[in-house]
C-alpha positions in Angstrom: -10.4 -21.1 14.2 -14.0 -19.8 13.6 -14.3 -19.3 17.4 -11.3 -16.9 17.4 -13.2 -14.7 15.0 -16.8 -15.1 16.2 -16.2 -14.6 19.9 -15.0 -11.0 19.7 -18.1 -10.2 17.7 -20.1 -12.0 20.4 -18.7 -9.6 23.0 -19.6 -6.7 20.8 -23.1 -8.1 20.3 -23.6 -8.4 24.0 -22.3 -4.9 24.5 -24.8 -3.4 22.1 -27.6 -5.5 23.6 -26.8 -4.1 27.0 -27.1 -0.6 25.7 -30.2 -1.1 23.4 -32.0 -3.9 25.3 -33.1 -5.5 22.0 -31.3 -8.4 20.3 -32.5 -7.5 16.8 -31.4 -3.9 17.1 -28.0 -5.0 18.5 -27.6 -7.1 15.4 -28.5 -4.2 13.2 -26.0 -1.9 14.8 -23.2 -4.5 14.8 -23.8 -5.4 11.2 -23.8 -1.7 10.1 -20.7 -0.8 12.1 -18.7 -3.8 10.8 -19.7 -2.9 7.3 -18.8 0.7 7.7 -15.5 -0.3 9.3 -14.6 -2.3 6.3 -15.3 0.5 3.9 -11.6 1.3 3.3 -11.1 -2.3 2.3 -14.0 -2.4 -0.1 -12.8 0.9 -1.6 -9.2 -0.5 -2.0 -10.6 -3.6 -3.8 -12.8 -1.5 -6.1 -10.0 0.8 -7.0 -7.7 -2.1 -7.7 -10.2 -3.8 -10.0 -11.1 -0.5 -11.8 -7.5 0.4 -12.2 -6.8 -3.0 -13.8 -9.7 -2.5 -16.2 -8.6 0.9 -17.4 -5.1 -0.4 -17.9 -6.1 -3.4 -20.1 -5.4 -1.6 -23.4 -1.9 -0.6 -22.3 -1.2 -4.1 -20.8 -2.3 -5.8 -24.1 -0.1 -3.4 -26.0 3.0 -4.3 -23.9 2.2 -8.0 -24.1 1.9 -7.8 -27.9 5.0 -5.7 -28.3 7.3 -7.8 -26.1 5.7 -11.2 -26.7 9.1 -12.8 -27.4 10.9 -11.0 -24.6 9.5 -12.1 -21.3 12.1 -10.2 -19.2 11.5 -6.8 -20.9 7.7 -7.4 -20.8 7.8 -7.8 -17.0 10.0 -4.6 -16.6 7.6 -2.6 -18.8 4.6 -4.0 -16.8 6.2 -2.9 -13.5 6.9 0.5 -15.0 3.3 0.8 -16.1 2.0 -0.2 -12.6 4.3 2.4 -11.0 3.3 5.1 -13.5 -0.4 4.4 -12.8 0.0 4.0 -9.1 -1.4 0.5 -9.3 -0.6 -2.5 -7.1 -1.7 -5.8 -8.6 -1.9 -7.4 -5.1 -3.9 -4.5 -3.6 -7.3 -6.2 -4.2 -6.3 -9.6 -2.6 -5.8 -8.7 1.0 -9.1 -6.7 1.4 -11.0 -9.7 0.0 -9.3 -12.1 2.4 -10.1 -9.9 5.4 -13.7 -9.5 4.2 -14.2 -13.2 4.0 -12.7 -13.7 7.5 -15.0 -11.1 9.0 -18.0 -12.4 7.2 -17.3 -16.0 8.3 -17.0 -14.8 11.9 -20.3 -13.0 11.9 -22.0 -15.8 10.0 -20.8 -18.3 12.6 -21.9 -16.1 15.5 -25.4 -15.4 14.3 -26.0 -18.9 13.0 -24.9 -20.5 16.3 -25.2 -17.5 18.8 -25.2 -19.6 22.0 -21.9 -21.2 21.1 -20.1 -17.9 20.9 -21.8 -15.6 23.4 -20.0 -17.0 26.4 -21.7 -17.4 29.8 -24.0 -14.4 29.4 -27.3 -16.0 30.6 -29.3 -12.9 29.6 -28.2 -13.4 26.0 -29.4 -17.0 26.1 -32.9 -15.7 26.4 -32.3 -12.6 24.2 -31.7 -14.8 21.1 -35.3 -16.0 21.4 -36.8 -12.5 21.6 -39.5 -11.4 19.2 -39.1 -8.5 16.8 -41.7 -6.9 14.6 -43.5 -9.8 12.9 -40.9 -12.4 14.0 -41.8 -14.4 17.2 -38.4 -16.0 17.8 -35.2 -14.6 16.3 -33.5 -17.9 16.7 -35.9 -19.4 14.2 -36.1 -18.8 10.5 -38.4 -16.2 9.0 -39.9 -17.9 6.0 -40.6 -15.1 3.6 -40.3 -11.4 4.5 -36.6 -11.3 5.6 -35.4 -13.8 3.0 -37.1 -11.8 0.2 -35.7 -8.5 1.6 -32.2 -10.1 1.8 -32.5 -11.4 -1.8 -33.6 -8.1 -3.2 -30.9 -6.2 -1.3 -28.3 -8.7 -2.6 -29.5 -8.3 -6.2 -29.5 -4.5 -6.0 -26.0 -4.4 -4.4 -24.5 -6.7 -7.1 -26.3 -5.0 -10.0 -25.0 -1.6 -8.9 -21.5 -2.9 -8.4 -21.4 -4.4 -11.9 -22.7 -1.3 -13.7 -19.4 0.2 -14.4 -17.1 -2.8 -14.1 -15.6 -5.1 -16.7 -18.1 -7.8 -15.6 -20.9 -5.6 -16.9 -19.3 -5.2 -20.2 -19.4 -9.0 -20.6 -23.2 -9.4 -20.3 -23.2 -12.9 -21.6 -20.6 -14.1 -19.1 -21.9 -17.2 -17.2 -20.4 -16.1 -13.9 -22.1 -12.7 -14.2 -25.4 -14.3 -14.8 -25.0 -16.7 -11.8 -23.9 -13.9 -9.4 -26.6 -11.4 -10.6 -29.6 -13.7 -10.7 -29.0 -17.1 -9.1 -27.0 -15.9 -6.1 -29.9 -13.7 -4.8 -32.2 -16.6 -5.2 -29.8 -18.8 -3.3 -29.8 -16.2 -0.5 -33.6 -16.3 -0.3 -33.5 -20.1 0.0 -30.7 -20.1 2.6 -32.3 -17.3 4.7 -35.5 -19.4 5.0 -33.5 -22.1 6.8 -31.1 -20.0 9.0 -32.0 -18.1 12.2 -33.8 -14.8 11.6 -30.9 -13.0 13.3 -28.6 -14.1 10.6 -31.0 -12.9 7.9 -31.1 -9.5 9.6 -27.3 -9.3 9.4 -27.2 -10.2 5.7 -30.0 -7.7 4.8 -28.4 -4.8 6.8 -25.0 -5.6 5.3 -26.3 -5.6 1.7 -28.4 -2.5 2.4 -25.3 -0.5 3.6 -23.3 -1.9 0.7 -25.8 -0.3 -1.7 -24.8 3.1 -0.5 -21.2 2.1 -0.8 -21.7 1.1 -4.4 -23.2 4.5 -5.2 -19.8 6.1 -4.2 -17.8 3.3 -5.8 -19.5 3.8 -9.2 -18.5 7.4 -9.0 -14.9 6.4 -8.3 -14.9 4.0 -11.3 -16.2 6.7 -13.6 -13.6 9.1 -12.3 -10.8 6.5 -13.0 -12.1 5.9 -16.5 -12.2 9.7 -17.2 -8.6 10.0 -15.8 -9.7 12.2 -12.9 -8.2 9.9 -10.2 -5.6 7.2 -10.3 -5.8 3.6 -9.1 -5.1 4.7 -5.5 -8.1 7.2 -5.5 -5.8 10.3 -5.6 -6.9 13.1 -7.9 -4.8 13.6 -11.0 -3.7 17.1 -11.7 -3.7 17.5 -15.5 -1.2 20.0 -16.9 -2.7 22.6 -19.2 
């Protein structure tokens, strides 16, 4: 199953290598393009979560008012979702697609020779040096892992600034994701091929710029300027 996802990315990686002549740069371009291509999915997921957060007071009001009438409660909830332009399932599909793509790239860059086909030139390319790294198939013990950890922390911190998770500062999961996950990334990056660490760093670096835009969207939803689909709301005077 992993091969069905990883091999197409392997062809893309070979394509970029043929153009650039550098394995590390090919990984950078592939990582950035894949992240940018998934922007609509990330946006849809963020809008869905932000929309749910802003609707919580109305949802609780309906649940309290129709606590003893399940059928009416469900009808009112559907009416609320329709009124707000919100789809409860909208955030699920993007997340699933993201995980599939990430697992494919992870498999490719952790075991590149398995998914690069019979391209003999790529067999040698995965061992190329880049900057301070002598062999991209071997782990970089400090610089890349630290960069990956810092980028992961910055990306998650920014994404949680205007979310419900940030409002629950004592939440155990929030603490784990915000502090322990970046540390885990540093530890893992020290044991995986440098090429995989390059992918993770570039992905998180691009995500930081996405989060800048997403935080603006969350703010606009809270202020009632856009709905849960990202469309501007024209307020009647």
